[in-house]
N, C-alpha and C positions, 0 to 999 in steps of 0.2 A: 083558926086552929084546925089544923088537917088531922085525922082520926087518925089517919090510913090508907093506904093504896088497895086497899080490896075492892073499891070501885070504880078502879081503870084495869087493874092486870085482868090477864085473858088468858087461860091455860094453851099453852104452843106443843105442838105435836112433834114429838122429836124422831129426827130420820135414820132410819136405819142404813145399815153398810158405812166404808171409811168414805171420811170428810177428804177436800181437796187436798188438804193442806198435808194428812197421811199419805194419802198418795203420792202426794208429791214427795215427801221424805221418805216412803218403799223406793218410790224411783229411783231415786237418787244412789238410796242404800245399794242396791241393785248394779249400778254404774260402777259404783266404787268397788262393789264385788268383781265384777266385769274385769275391770281396768288392773284391779290388783291378778285376778287370774291370768290376764294377760301379758301383764310387765314383769311379773314376779319369775316367771323362767329365763327372759330376758335378760333381767334386772341380775339374776345369778350368775347367768352366761357373761354377762359384761363382766361380774367381780371379778368371776373364777377366768378371765381372760387376762395376755399379758397386756396387749393393743389393740387399737382397735382402727376401722379402717372403713372406707364409703364404698358401698359394696358397687357404684351406678361409677365407681372410676376403678374397676378391675375388669378385669377378662379371664371368664371361667368355659374351662372345656370338659367336657364329658369322654370318658372314660366307655371307648367301645370296642368292637371286634372284628377285625376285615382282613383284607387287604391293604399291603404295605409296601408302596414302591420307594426304593430305596435308590434316590437320584442326587444330582448334585449342580447347583444353580451357579451358572457363570455370566459371563459378561460377553455378549455378543456384538460383531459388527461388521453388517455388509458390506463385502468387495463382487467386485466381477470375478466369476467363476476363470475366465483369459482377462487378464490385464499386464501383458508385456510393456516392458520398457524398453523405447528403443536407442541407441546407441552407436553415439560415433565412430565407425569404421576405421577413421585416418586422421589422422590431424589438418588442420584448414579452418578455414571460415562457413558459418551455416547460415543458411538460408531459409527461414521461414513459409511457409506456404500457409500455416492454418494457426490459430491461437486457443487456449483450453476456451474448454466446450463445444467447439463444431463438433456437427456429427460426419463422418468419412463413409466412403465404401469403402471394400477390399482393392488393393492396387492402384488407392489415387495418392500420390503424390504428396507429403506432408512435408517433408525438409531435404536439403541438398546441402552436401558436402564440398564445396569447393577446394582441391586438392590441386596444385598444379605439379605436385611430384608423380602421383598414380595417373596425371591423363599423359603428361612427357612421356613416362614408361612404358604407356599404353602405346603412344605413337611412333615409340621407337621398338619397340616390339612387334609392331606390326610393320613398319619400313621394312625390317629385317627380315621378316618372315616374307617379303614381296621381294627382295634380294634373293634369299634363298631360293626359292621354288623359280626364279628365271634361272638361278645355276643347274638347278635340276634339270629345266625344260634343255640349256643350253649343252650338260655332260648327255641327255639323248637324243641330241640331234648327233653329238661327236661320238657316240655308241651307235650309231646306222651308217654311220660316215664309217667309222672302224671297220665294222665291220661287214660295207660293202668292199671296201677294197680289198678285206682279205679273200671274200668269196672270189672277187676278178685275182686276184694271185694263186688263188686255188688250179681258177679255171685256167689261166695261163698256164700251170704247171701240168694239169689234167689232157690240155689239149699239146700241150710238150711229148707226156707219157705217151699218151696217141700214136703223136708222129714217130716215134721209139720204135714201138711196138711195130705198124707198118714196115719202119726198116729193117727191124729183124726178122719180121716173113720175108722180106724180098732179100734180105742176106742169104737167106734159110733156102730158100729156093736155086740162088744162084750155088752156095755152097754143092749143092744134092747135083747139081750139072755140070760141077767141077770150072764153073768162070769165076767162083771170087777163091781168095783163095783164106789161110787160117787165120792170116794179123788181120784181114777186115773183118773175117766171120767175128773173132774174138771183142772187137772196136766196137761191133753192134751191139754184141750180147753186151758192152759195160756200158753206154750212150744209154740202152735200153732200163736195166738195173742201177743207175744212176737217176733217171727221170722219174722211174717206179718211187726211190726213196724222197725224191725232192717233195713230189704228189703227198706222199703219205707222211711225209712232216709239217708240211704246209698243214692239214686236214688238222694234225692234232695241236700246233699252234694255234690255228683258227679258234680248235674246241678253246682251248684255255685263255684266249683274246676274250673269247665270249662269255666267259667265269667269271673275268676279271671287271670287265666293263658289267658283268652284271652286279657284281660285288660294288663296284661302285658306285652303278643307280641308287643299290639298294643303301645304302651308307647314307647319299645323300639324300632320298625318300624319309630314314631314318629321322635327318636330320632338321628336314621341312619337318617333320611330324612333331619332333622336339620344339621348334618353334611354334606351331601351331599352339601346341598346348598352354604355352605361355603370352601368346597374345587371348587365349580362352581367361588365362588365373588371372589378367592387367584387365581384362573385359569386365570379369563379372567383379574384381575389385572397383572396378569404376559405378559398375551398376549400382553396387552395395553403398555406392555417395548416396545415390538416391532412397530415401529413407519413404518407403510406401505404406499405406493402413494394410495387417495382416488380415485383417476382415470388417465387416460392417462392426460400427459401433460410435463410439465418441471421444474424443480428446479429451483426457480428464486431466491436465497437468502437462505444464511445458515448463524445463528447468532451466533454458538457456533466453536470451537476448536474441533478434535478429541482428545479424551479421557479426555476433560474438565469434572470437578467437577462439577453436576448441581444441583439446588432445586425441587421441587416441581411447576409447573406452570409457568416453564422458557421457553422461546422460542426458538425452536431449530431449524427450518428451514420452508420454505415457498414453498410451489408447487401452480403454475399457469397452469389453462386449457384453453392451448391456440388454440382452435378450438371454442371459445366463449368471444367477447368484449366486453366491454360497456366504456362509456366513463365518469368520473369521474369530477364533474363540481363543481365552488363554486358560489356562489349567492349571489349576494351582500342585506345586511338585511334588505333593502330599498322597493325592489321586491319582497319580499318572501311571501308574501301575494297574491303575483297574480302568484303563481306558483301554480301548482297542481298536481298532478301524471295524468300523460297521456296528459299533452301537447306537444305540435306540438315542433317540433328541427331541427332543419340544421344543418349536419355537413359536414362542408369542408374538404376534405381530398384529397391533389396535385391535388387543382385548380378544384375539383368538389366536386358536394355539393350531400349527403346522407339524406336521412329523417332519421328521428328517433323520440324517444316519449321519455317523464320523467318517469326513473320507481321506481323512490326510492326518498326519501326528510328527511332529516335526521331532525329530533324534536326540536332539537336546534340549537344555534347561536357559531359560535367561530371566534374569530378575524373577528367580524361584519359579517361572513359571512354565509351562510346556505349550510353544502355541500349535493349533491343529484349526483345520475346517469342518465344517458342516451342511452336506449339501439336503437341497428340500426333494424329501421323498416321494412327491406329488409336485400336482400344481403350483406354483409359486402365487403368493398374494398378490395383485398388483399397484402401484407405485413406488417399491423399494426403489432405494439414493443410494449411492454409495456411501458409503461410511456411516450410514444410518444404524443406530444404537438398538438391538434385539435380545428381549432378554430370551437365556437359554438351558434346560433341564436338561441333564445329560441321564437318562435312567441306566442305572451302573445294576439293581437286582429287583425281583419281586417277589412278596414274602407273602403264602397265603396264612389264613385263622394265625391274627399273631393280637393281641391287647397295643392298641394304640390311645395315643392320646394327640390333640391337634397340638404342632410346634410353637413356642412363644419364647420369651424372657428367664421365662423361671427357669428353661433349663440352664441360662447361664449364671443364674442367682444361686442357684443352689446347688452347682457344681455338678447336675447332672444323677444327687444321689439327694435332693430331698424335694418334696414337694406338700404343699397343703391343699389337706383334702377340707373341701365343704360340705356343712350336715348344719341344717338347724342354724342359721346366720351364725354360724361356727367354722372358723378353720385352723383344721388341726394340723402341725407337721409333721410326716411320714418321712420314715425312710423308702427309697427308691430304687429301684437298679434296671436303669434302659438298654435300652439294644440299637438298631440297628434307627439312623437319622435318614429321613425325607426332607424336602424341601418345607412340609408344609404341616409333616405329620413325626411322631416318634414314638419308638417301639420301647412299651415298657413291660419286663422280663420278671419283677417284682414287686410288689410292696404298693400296689394298688388293684381292685376287685372292678369288672364292667359294670358299668350302669354308674358309678361314683363321677362324682363333680371336683374337680379341683382348680386351683385357680393358674392360668398359664400366662399372665400379665408379671409384669416385673416385680419382686418380693423381696428387694434389697431391704427398701423400708424396715419392712416387719423385723429387721437385724436380727433373724433366727428364734423367734417369741414361740412358745410353743401353743400360743393358743393365739388366734384374732378374732377380736368380736367383729363381726361385719355390720353395719348399721345403714340403711336404706335414706 
């Protein structure tokens, strides 16, 4: 029988401080308090919000102050600055010497139009010119012969007048000596006067004949000159049947087949100058009044920006757009190709020291009057007023302060909720 445990009991010294279990319990309590402190405000915001959204799926933008360039983004297409289309000058058969894509040099024969009508007309005009030139030469010979005959007649009448003068001188001496009677003396006077009158009349008649012959020759010369002009015009028309390259370049398009029958004014082919390119753009009709010749532009090609300016503007609207061209202001980038797409920005104006935010779908979602301002995982809907718009930024006139952050992505799914909780 055991009387007691005093024989086997021994005293144990009690440890000072907290036990392991108490430490673990205290740590767990602290953790619970910390979690409550961290989650309570968020829980409160979540419970007070109308909707929630994943922050990682939203794009945010900061309200900042600085310069804003109001610009217009348009689609551009690379075109050659010189790209004339050659047309058929007359009806006939076309004979092609090149194909699309061929490289040509200035003056090279590209195509020929076979027009029997123009060729026949040229031969006829040349034949008539030769005939008129022969008639002119013949008229010159006749004029020289007529002038010779007239001069001969005048000389003969001059001799006759000299003979009458000598006879008159003899009659005068005989009359003074009393040898010649009055009748013979008066007859000598009459013959002298008659000879002088015939000589004078022949001289005047010769002058008139010379003028007549000169007028006839001038008329023939003018006729020949007129015919020569007709030959020149016919030759020009015949030369136009030969379609030649206007400059060094490349044949970009051929609109007909070899040996096709074409009419006057039919497009045959197009030649482009590969040494000078420009960008063809379409400007929305609503912005047409703001775009002027010389408006600055930025052309983006393969990730780099190139300066340019508006060179031409169409005076008419086609398909709600005004067509225009933009020329490179400096060196053109290498490797440009015809019809290649090039994004283009037209710089309308530059505003300094404005409040602005990045442009995004929020502008369309809120109609430019609403924005969600982000603070402490909570997005609050706020009334705003926007001003000038650029491709990448929006001017803020009122409703936001510098340094604030807003949601710039699409906010349609929030359905105009007053507050949206943003979780991660």
